N, C-alpha and C positions, 0 to 999 in steps of 0.2 A: 342338547347336553344340558344338566344341571350347571349350575355356576358351583365350583370347589369352594370350600370354606379356606384350603389351604392349597392354592395353584401353584402351577411351575413358574408364571410370570405375572408381574402386573404392570401399569404405568406409575410412573415417577414425574408426569407431566402435572401442572398446575396452570393458572391463570396465564405464568411467564411464556410458557411455552405457546399459548395459544396466541399471545400477544405478539410472540416474534414472527409467527406465521401471517398474523394480520400484518404486520409490519412490511413483510415481504410481497403480500397480496396487493397493498396498497401502492406500493412502489413500480409494481408491473415490470420487474424484471425477475424472473424466474431461475435462469439457468445460472450456472457456476459463476459467481461474481464476488463482490465486496463481500458478503455475508461468510462466504466459504473462507476465503482469504483469512478474515479474522477468526473465525474458528480455527483454521490451521495454525495460527501465530498462538493463539491461547493454548491449544492443545501442546504443541512443542514446549511451551515454557512451563505447564504444569508438570509434562512428563521429563523434563529436562532432556530433550534432544533437540539438536539445531535444526531440523528439516523436518517437516511434515506435511505429507499430501493427502488430502482426503478424496475418497473415491465413493461411488454408488453402493458399495457393501463390504463387509469384511471378506468376502470371497473374492473380490476385486483387487482389495488390498494385498492379499496372497499373490493374485495373480501379476499384479504390477510388480513385484519385487523380483519374481521369479522370471517374467518377461524382462525385467531390466538387466537382469545379469547374463542376459544372450550378449547384450551389446557393451558391458563396460570393458574397458581398456585394460585392467588389471584382474579382476575376479569373473570372468566370463565364465559361464557354464555352457558346452557345447553337449549335442546328443550323444548320449551314452556315457555320461559323466555319471558317477554314482553319488546318490544323495542318499543318506540315513535318516530314517523316519521313524517315529513310534509306532506300533502297531493301533494303539486305538487314538483316533482323533475323527475330525470331520471329513467329508468328502473333498472339499475344496482346499485340504492341506495337500492333498495326493495330486487332485487333476491337472493344476497350472504344471507339474512336473513331469506329468505324461504329455501334455500339450506342447512341452517343449523338448521331449524327446530323451529326457533324462530317465536313468536307470533308479528305481527305487530298493532300497534295501529296509525291508520292515526288520525291528528290532523290539523285541519283549517290552512290557513296561512292568515297573515295580508295583505291587500289590498294593504297598501301602501308601506310595505318593500318588499312583496311578500316572506318573510321568516314566520317562526311560529308567528302564533297568539301567543301572550305570555301570554294573559290572559288563553286562551284555554289550551294552555301548562300547565301552573300552574293547574288547575283543574283537568287535565288529570294524572297527577303523581299518581301513587297509590303505595300500599305496594306491588304489583305485579312486579312495574317496574324495570328493571337491567340495562337499557340503554337509551340514548336518542340520536338518531343520527341527529344532526343539520346539514342543507342544507344552505350554502352561497349561494343564487342564484343569479345569473347573476352579479357576481362579489360582492354582497353588504355582508357585516358580519350580522350576528346576533349580539342582544346585549346579549353578554354573561354574562355579571354581574346579569342581569335579570334570565337566564338560571341556572347559578349556585345557584342564590337564591331560586329558585323553588327545585333545588335538595337538598339544604340544607346540612345537617350531615347525608343523606343518602346514603347509599352503591350503587348510582346509577354511570354508566359509560358513560362519555360525549364523544361523538366521531363526527368527522366532515367530511362531503361530502364537500370537498373545490376545486373539480374539475373543477368548472367554476370560481374560486375566487383568482387564484394566483395573489400575489402582493397586495392584500387588506390587510389592516389594522384596528384595534378597539384599541384605545389608544395607538398608536405605535406598537402594538404588531400584528405580521402577523397573517391571518386566516389560521387555519390549525394547530395550535398550541394549541389552547385554551383547547382541552380535551386529552383524553390519546392516541388517534391517530388520523391522518387527512389525507387526501387523495387529489390529485392533478392528472390533466388529461394535457398530452401534444400532444393531438391531433391537427389536421390541423387547425381546427377552433378556439382554445383555445390560450391563452395568449402566450405561447410558443409552438412551435410545433417540435417535434422530428420526424415525420411522425405518427408511433403509439408510445405510450409511456404513464407512469404514474409513480407517486411517492407515498409513503406512509409514514409520518414521525411520530418519538413519541419520547417522555422523557422515556418511560419505557425499560430499557435495556433486560429484560426477553422477553418482546414482539416483541422487535426487533430481538431476536436470534431465537425466533419462527417464525416470518415471513421469515428469511434468509433461514430456512430449509423448510418451506411451498413453497417458490417460486420455488425452484429446488428439486422436486422428494420427497421431504420430507426426503433427505440425510442429512448427517453431514459434508458433504464435505467443505462447505462455512462457517462452524461455526467456530469461535475462539476457543482457548484451554486455560483454562478452558470455560464453557457457561454454559446458565441456561437451556437446553435442556437435555443435557446428562452428564453434568458435565463435567469430563475430557474426552478427547478422548482418542481413543485406540492408543498403542503405535507403530503399523504397519502399515504405510500408504496405503500400497497395499490393506488391508482388510479395514480400515475406510474409503476409498476413495467411496466405494460400501456400505455403512450401513446406514440402511433407519430406520427411528425412528418414524416419524409423517406420516399421510396419505396427501403427498403432490400434487404438480401440477407441469407443467412447465410455468412457468409464466415470464420466464427470459426475457429480452430486448436484442435487438441485439447491438454490439459495435459501430454501426454507430449511432443509436439511443443517446447513451452515449458522442459520439463525436459531434453529432449536438447541443445535450442540453448542452454542454461547452459554445457553441458559443452563443446559444440563451439567456443564463442565464446572458452573457455579456449586453445583449439587454434589459432586464426585467425593469430596470428603466425607461428606454426611452419608451418603450412601454407603460407602466402603466401613466406615464406622460403624453403622447400624448391622451392615452385613457380619461384620467380624463379631458384635455383640451377640447376633443371633446364633452364630457358629459355636460360641460358648454354651449358650442354651442347648443347642444339638448334642454337643459332645458330654453334657451332664445325662441327658437322656440316654443316649446309646451306652453309655456306661454300664448300664443296668441289662443290656443284651449282647452277651459276648458271642452269640451266635451269629453276629453280623459285623461286618468290618467296615470302619470308615476310613476316610483318606487321613492321611497323615500330613500336616503341615510343614512344608519346607517355607523358611524366611517367614512374613507376612502374608498370608493368602488374602485375597479379596473375594472368596468363598462365593462363586458364580452359583453352586447348588450345594445339596449335602448328598455323598455317593454312599451306597450300601452294597456291601457283597456278601451275600447269604453263604454261610458256611454249607456244603452240599451234603452234609451228613447231620445237618440240625432237625431233621424231620418235615421241613417245610420247603415246597418250591417256591420259587420266583413269581410264579403265578398265582400261588395261592397267597403270597403275602401283598402284591400288588392288588388282588381283588378286596383284599381286607382292608389296604390304605384307600382303596376307591370308597368302600362303604362307610368309611369314617371321615370322608370328603378331602383327600389328600391326592392329589394327582401327582403321579409317577411316570417316569419314561425311562429307556435303556440309557447306559452310560455313554452318552456323545454317539458314536454310531458304533459301538461294540468293537470286536476284532474286524478292522476295516480290512485286512488282507485276505480274508475269505470271502468278500463280496465278488459276484459276477463280473462287475465293472473291471476288477484288479486281475484275476484269472483269465480274463479274454482280452483286455486291451493291453494294459499294462507292462513294460518291460519291467521285470522287478525279480527280485529274489527273497527269501526269509532267511534271517541268519538264526539259526540253532532251532529252538521251539519256542512258541508264542503262547506258553503254558497260563501263564498271568493273565494275558489279553484274551484267550478264550474263557476262563474263569470269570472275567468282568462281562464277558459278552453273553455268558450262558446264566448267570448268576447275580449280575448286578443292576442297579438300577439307582436312578437319583430323583431328591425331591427339590422343590423350588427354594430358593432364597431370596429375601426382599429389603428394600430400603427401610422399611418401618420394623417395629418391633415385632416379634413373633411369638410372646409370651404363651398366649393361649392355643394357636395352633403346635407348639410343640408339647402341651399338654394332650392335645388331640392325639399326636404322633405318638406320645406315650402310651395313651389308651389304646390307640390302634394295633400296636406292637406287642402289649399285654393278651390283647384279644387274639393276636395271630399265632403266638407261643404257649397261648395258655397259661 
């Protein structure tokens, strides 16, 4: 495959990340330790959350907060509980819900923001709803004032899949911190990259302690004393180090990932600033192509990528547009996973229902695509994009 001049993703590493890896290699200690702890502390401080738990992926970050809610004393989610989800997201938004026996209620998206259709969401909330899992898609915050108004005084847990939206803000508050818990991804193509890695944040100390245990085998070793899982820990550290109290996993990150994360977080403000500048260039280009609908920003997006939804009546198919972009060196892909509710895994395995019609999700699925955004200026690639679109639409 030839290298694209305008790829979907590129590395923001430099000599500092490689030095961080070398530091860990020379230490001889590779499993979760002080580097991960330092990264968690820095991440929590920069995001504005009291607690952060690093894991081995953004997918695991989602799994952690769903799993932890099975054991929480107040916000417990039990099999059969209804969780409202948007119809467009990635598979690991939904899979943890299935794995814990929860019932998914799919709601359509807003074609402009690509997040929840807020009117549909408001109508979908029922006396069976126990949680709303909001996905901040492609860097764009949800309108959390509207979502919280839909919840009102009801005992409904608000959660955030923020894996694509590190650095986005709404009214000055970081996305991922509006709900009880929020997840982030540090995969290669995301805002920061720690090779593989994810983070879950929360303001709830009990949830934090449960996640600490679940992340590492369900044991008590990583819990403080006292804690919200066991109360006091045993006096004999020999026995306490191998005491298992929850049905946990091994979702621990490597020390290398924590060390890299420290360097990446130092670049986050630069990364988001440049992505936002690139978004302005993209909007200028797209103003000349009314045949294509782009994402409308809510708050301050961190612009994971640039979406395009083609008007079905414009005379060109998505396949033709993707081929034209490819000829001009521009890599493209579907909008996340499109209308996820139509996937075989949902129809065959997941306890679910679809609220109303998923008209917009289906249009994003069949006529949508997105191209990449990066931490460096995209002046020349945006000129390429303009040239490609002029060629596509004649």
